[in-house]
C-alpha positions in Angstrom: 16.0 33.3 10.1 15.9 30.0 10.0 13.2 28.0 12.4 14.7 27.3 15.4 17.4 29.9 14.9 18.4 31.7 17.9 19.8 35.8 17.0 21.6 38.1 19.3 19.1 40.4 20.7 20.9 43.2 19.1 20.5 41.5 15.7 16.7 41.2 16.6 16.5 45.0 17.4 17.8 45.9 14.3 16.1 42.9 11.8 12.6 44.2 13.8 13.5 48.3 12.5 14.1 47.4 9.1 11.1 45.3 8.8 9.0 47.8 10.3 10.8 51.7 8.5 10.4 49.2 5.2 6.6 48.6 5.8 7.1 44.8 5.7 4.7 44.1 8.7 3.8 40.1 7.3 7.6 39.3 7.4 7.9 41.3 10.9 4.8 38.9 11.8 6.8 35.8 11.0 10.0 36.9 12.8 7.8 37.2 16.0 6.6 33.2 15.6 9.6 32.2 15.9 10.5 34.1 18.3 10.3 33.2 22.4 7.6 36.0 24.5 10.5 37.2 26.7 12.5 38.2 23.5 9.6 39.7 22.0 8.7 41.5 25.3 12.7 43.0 25.2 12.6 44.1 21.1 9.5 46.0 21.9 11.4 47.8 24.9 13.6 48.3 22.8 11.6 50.1 20.1 10.3 53.9 19.8 6.7 54.3 20.3 5.7 55.1 16.9 7.2 51.8 16.1 6.2 49.2 19.0 2.8 50.2 18.8 3.4 48.7 15.0 5.4 46.1 16.1 2.2 44.9 19.1 0.1 44.9 15.8 2.2 42.0 14.5 2.5 39.8 17.4 1.1 36.7 17.4 -2.0 36.5 19.6 -1.1 33.1 20.7 2.0 34.8 22.7 0.2 38.3 23.7 -0.4 37.4 27.1 3.0 36.2 28.0 4.6 38.7 26.6 2.5 40.9 28.4 3.5 39.7 31.2 7.6 39.8 30.0 7.5 43.4 29.6 8.3 45.8 32.3 5.6 48.3 33.8 5.5 51.8 31.4 6.4 49.7 28.2 3.4 47.2 29.4 1.3 50.1 30.2 2.4 51.8 26.8 0.9 49.0 24.9 -2.4 48.5 27.5 -3.4 51.7 26.8 -3.5 51.0 22.8 -5.5 47.8 23.2 -9.1 47.0 22.9 -11.0 45.8 26.0 -11.9 43.0 24.0 -7.8 42.3 23.3 -6.9 42.4 26.4 -9.5 40.4 27.9 -8.4 37.6 25.3 -4.6 38.1 26.0 -5.8 37.5 30.0 -6.8 34.3 29.8 -3.5 32.5 28.3 -2.0 34.4 31.6 -0.8 32.8 35.1 -2.6 33.6 37.8 0.5 35.7 39.1 1.3 37.7 36.3 -2.4 38.5 36.0 -2.3 40.1 39.3 -0.3 42.4 38.8 -1.0 43.5 35.8 -5.1 43.6 36.0 -4.3 46.0 39.1 -3.5 48.6 36.4 -6.7 48.2 33.9 -9.6 50.4 34.7 -12.1 48.9 36.7 -14.9 47.6 34.1 -11.9 45.9 32.1 -10.7 44.2 35.0 -14.2 42.7 35.8 -14.4 41.9 32.2 -11.8 39.9 32.5 -12.4 38.2 35.9 -15.6 37.5 34.0 -14.3 35.7 32.0 -11.5 32.9 33.3 -13.0 30.1 34.4 -13.6 28.9 37.3 -10.2 27.1 38.2 -8.5 30.1 37.0 -10.4 33.1 38.9 -10.1 30.8 42.1 -6.4 30.9 41.6 -6.3 34.5 40.7 -8.1 35.6 43.6 -5.6 33.3 45.9 -2.5 35.3 44.3 -4.2 38.5 44.7 -5.1 37.9 48.7 -1.0 38.4 49.5 0.7 41.6 49.9 3.0 42.5 47.1 6.6 41.4 46.9 5.9 38.7 48.9 6.1 34.9 48.2 2.3 34.4 48.1 2.2 36.9 44.6 5.3 35.2 43.6 4.2 31.9 44.1 2.8 29.2 41.4 -0.3 27.2 42.4 0.5 25.0 39.8 2.0 22.2 41.8 1.5 18.3 42.0 1.3 16.5 45.0 1.4 13.1 46.1 0.7 11.1 49.5 3.6 9.5 51.4 1.6 5.9 51.7 1.7 4.8 47.8 4.4 3.7 46.1 6.9 5.0 43.7 5.4 2.6 40.6 2.2 4.0 41.8 3.7 7.6 41.4 4.6 6.7 38.0 1.9 5.4 36.7 -0.3 8.6 38.0 2.2 10.8 36.7 2.0 9.2 32.9 -1.8 10.3 32.9 -0.6 13.7 33.0 -0.7 15.1 29.7 2.3 17.1 30.1 3.9 18.5 34.1 4.3 22.3 35.1 7.3 24.1 34.0 10.7 23.1 35.9 9.4 20.2 38.2 12.3 18.9 40.0 10.4 17.1 42.5 6.7 16.3 44.0 5.4 17.7 46.6 4.2 15.4 49.7 1.3 16.0 51.5 -1.2 14.5 54.6 -4.8 14.2 54.4 -5.4 17.5 54.8 -2.7 19.1 52.3 -0.3 19.3 55.2 2.7 20.0 54.0 5.0 16.6 54.3 8.2 17.2 52.6 9.7 16.2 48.2 9.8 13.9 46.4 13.0 14.8 44.1 12.2 13.2 40.3 15.8 11.8 40.4 15.0 9.5 43.9 11.2 8.6 41.8 13.1 7.1 38.6 16.1 5.5 40.0 14.5 4.3 43.4 13.0 0.8 44.3 9.4 0.8 42.7 8.2 -0.7 45.4 9.2 1.9 48.1 6.7 3.7 49.9 7.2 7.3 49.0 7.4 8.2 52.9 10.5 6.3 52.5 12.5 8.2 50.4 11.4 11.6 50.1 13.1 14.2 52.1 11.9 15.5 55.0 13.8 18.5 56.2 14.0 20.8 53.0 13.1 23.8 52.6 9.8 26.1 53.0 8.7 29.2 52.5 5.6 31.6 54.1 3.4 33.3 51.9 4.5 36.6 53.6 8.3 36.1 53.4 9.5 39.0 50.8 10.7 38.4 47.8 14.1 39.3 48.6 14.6 36.7 51.0 12.6 34.3 48.5 16.6 35.4 46.6 18.5 35.0 49.3 17.3 31.5 49.8 18.0 30.4 46.6 21.0 31.9 45.7 23.0 30.4 49.3 21.2 26.7 48.7 20.8 26.6 44.9 17.6 25.5 45.2 15.5 24.6 42.1 12.2 24.5 43.9 10.8 25.7 47.4 7.0 24.6 48.5 5.1 27.5 49.9 2.6 27.0 52.9 0.3 28.7 54.9 -0.3 29.6 59.2 -1.4 26.0 59.3 1.5 24.4 57.6 -0.9 23.2 54.5 0.5 23.4 50.8 -0.2 26.3 48.8 1.9 26.2 45.9 5.8 26.6 44.7 8.1 29.4 43.6 10.7 27.9 41.3 14.1 29.3 40.0 12.8 30.5 36.8 10.6 33.5 39.1 13.4 33.8 41.5 16.0 34.7 39.1 13.1 37.7 37.5 13.6 39.3 41.2 17.4 39.1 41.3 17.5 40.9 37.8 14.6 43.3 39.5 16.3 43.6 42.2 19.7 44.3 40.2 17.8 47.0 37.8 16.7 49.0 41.1 20.2 49.0 42.7 21.3 50.7 39.0 18.6 53.0 38.5 17.9 54.2 42.2 21.4 54.9 42.5 21.0 57.5 39.8 17.8 58.5 41.2 15.7 56.6 38.1 12.3 54.7 38.5 13.5 50.9 37.5 10.5 50.5 35.7 11.0 53.5 33.3 10.7 53.2 29.7 13.8 53.7 27.5 11.8 55.2 25.1 8.9 57.2 27.5 7.8 60.0 26.2 10.3 63.6 26.9 8.1 65.8 29.2 7.4 63.0 32.0 11.1 61.5 31.8 12.4 65.4 32.3 9.7 65.6 35.5 11.2 62.4 37.1 15.1 63.1 36.7 14.5 66.8 37.6 13.9 66.4 41.5 17.4 64.6 41.3 18.9 67.5 39.1 17.6 69.5 41.7 18.7 67.8 44.9 22.2 67.2 42.9 22.2 71.0 42.7 21.8 72.5 46.5 25.0 69.8 47.2 27.0 71.8 44.4 26.0 75.3 45.8 27.2 73.9 49.0 30.1 72.7 47.9 30.6 76.2 45.9 29.6 77.7 49.7 32.6 76.0 51.3 35.2 77.1 48.0 33.8 80.5 48.1 35.1 80.4 52.6 38.8 80.6 51.2 38.8 83.6 48.2 41.5 85.0 49.9 43.9 82.5 50.0 42.4 81.1 46.2 43.4 84.9 44.7 46.5 84.8 46.3 47.9 80.9 45.4 46.7 80.1 42.0 48.2 76.7 41.9 45.2 75.7 45.1 42.5 76.4 42.0 43.9 74.1 39.5 44.8 71.2 42.4 41.8 71.7 43.9 39.7 69.1 41.9 42.2 66.1 42.4 41.2 66.1 46.4 37.6 66.0 45.9 37.5 63.8 42.9 39.9 61.4 44.5 37.6 60.6 47.4 34.4 60.2 45.8 36.1 57.3 43.9 37.3 56.0 47.3 34.4 56.5 48.9 32.1 55.4 45.8 33.8 52.0 46.2 33.3 51.5 50.1 29.8 52.5 49.5 28.8 50.4 46.1 30.3 47.1 48.7 28.3 48.3 51.7 25.4 48.3 49.8 25.8 45.2 48.0 26.5 43.8 51.8 23.4 45.1 52.9 21.7 43.6 50.1 22.9 40.0 50.5 22.0 40.4 54.4 25.7 40.4 55.3 26.5 43.7 57.0 25.0 43.4 61.0 25.6 45.2 64.2 27.8 42.3 65.3 30.4 43.1 61.8 29.7 46.8 61.1 32.3 48.3 63.4 34.9 45.5 62.3 34.1 46.9 59.0 34.1 50.6 59.4 38.0 50.1 61.6 38.9 47.8 58.4 37.5 50.5 55.5 39.6 53.1 57.7 42.7 51.8 57.5 42.4 50.7 53.8 41.3 54.7 53.8 44.7 55.5 55.6 47.1 53.3 53.6 45.4 54.2 50.4 45.9 57.9 51.3 49.6 58.0 52.0 49.9 55.8 49.2 48.6 58.4 46.8 49.4 61.4 48.9 53.0 60.8 48.1 52.0 60.2 44.4 49.7 63.6 44.2 52.4 65.1 46.5 55.6 64.5 43.8 52.9 65.3 40.8 52.5 68.7 42.7 56.0 69.4 43.5 57.3 68.9 39.6 54.6 70.9 38.5 54.7 73.9 40.9 57.6 73.4 42.0 56.3 74.8 46.0 57.1 72.4 48.8 54.8 73.9 51.2 51.6 72.7 48.2 53.1 69.6 47.8 52.5 68.8 51.3 49.0 70.8 51.9 47.6 68.5 49.5 49.4 65.3 49.7 48.0 65.9 54.0 44.6 66.5 52.3 44.6 63.6 50.1 44.8 61.0 53.6 42.1 62.9 55.4 39.7 62.8 52.6 40.5 59.2 51.4 40.0 58.1 55.7 37.0 60.0 55.5 35.7 58.6 52.4 35.8 55.3 53.5 34.3 55.6 56.9 31.2 57.3 55.1 31.0 54.7 52.4 30.5 52.3 55.2 28.2 54.9 57.6 26.0 56.4 55.3 23.8 53.4 53.6 23.9 52.1 57.3 22.6 55.1 58.8 20.1 55.7 55.9 19.0 51.4 56.0 18.3 52.7 59.6 16.3 54.8 59.1 14.4 53.0 56.6 15.7 54.8 53.2 16.8 52.5 51.2 20.9 53.7 50.6 21.0 52.6 46.5 18.5 55.8 45.7 20.2 58.9 48.1 23.3 57.5 49.4 25.7 58.3 46.3 24.6 61.7 46.8 25.3 62.1 50.0 29.0 61.0 49.9 29.6 63.4 47.1 28.9 66.0 49.2 30.3 64.8 51.7 33.4 64.1 50.4 33.8 67.5 48.3 33.6 69.0 51.3 35.6 67.5 53.6 38.1 67.9 49.9 37.9 71.1 49.9 37.6 72.1 53.4 41.1 70.4 54.4 42.8 71.5 51.2 41.7 75.4 51.3 42.2 75.1 55.1 45.5 73.6 55.1 46.3 76.4 52.8 45.0 78.7 54.7 46.6 77.9 57.8 50.3 77.2 56.5 50.5 79.5 52.7 49.2 82.4 53.9 
């Protein structure tokens, strides 16, 4: 690969697999030297365990710390288990405090102690500060690597001072303005610093109305704030209003990606950090729980069907058409469910608008129910030449689509009120509801009108 030329992720994985399987480890090492740590992490997560170990040995030593920080939990743990303690300590020294705080918690105590002893005083102080905050809060997410200035100095003085720095922290779009006791005053945008009158004072051009975050703010709320305001960086302050650090857009992108992964994985009853190439037994155990829960719901739907054996024995067409009603209800319900879960995640649904949303989905279900009831009734009549069956399946379809729309709103709302993640269990409950209502309405109406 030519220096500076970036391969698509699929090509990287394919090339790495070819190099590893052929035993060309030197070529693999050269390939990784040209990759970003995030790309190396992506590559490692896409390799089976046996090849992952071989690939890790080819990661340049100076990139090990950053690469570990980008790995998902299970893939990271599988690599840490195979590393020597000295190698882990060396890698930890190059990691940012917020990344190291996450890694150090899963390490044995003796290795954690060795890491703490190997860090310089400044790095150790930053790590201990990050560890003092709760997980999944702004305090854990923030970086303490921030440049601050005083409000009474001139822009020219700030520019001269910045030139003394060998480099600025990554994603520095603004400087934080503080008072004599480090109390936060506002932000000085880099654009204002560069284009402003050099003789102007910082207080004359800084933004005093810029957003700030507290250390206990949940990271999901932080992500929403960045998303709504199109922010690049935000200051983090303590209870006294003193500047502690900042959160930048690259940190928030990770939060948004992890939240998206969580919703997708939880909807299937999986852990968002599950390793794609995890061993068979742990993977089977994790997934088996939700298979068992689903089996219970299936038997519940089967029990409902069993209550109508007589009508099914006499009218075979009902058994043929029965899945149509349940399937259409499940699809309609899942559409509403997805929108509702997304609305909850984005904090768009509240008590003030839930009634309007439920009414809207009721009418959507009614409209779709009428349209598709006519379509299904026509198909059923042309198929079986029976007006009664055509009428019943159309009516059952309309009832199930209406129920699906309302259930798609109410189920996640109730689960959220109970403190249960809707993304984890709402789909299973919704499927059960639409199956039971679909079978019950279709077979129940058939028992009343056709027997």
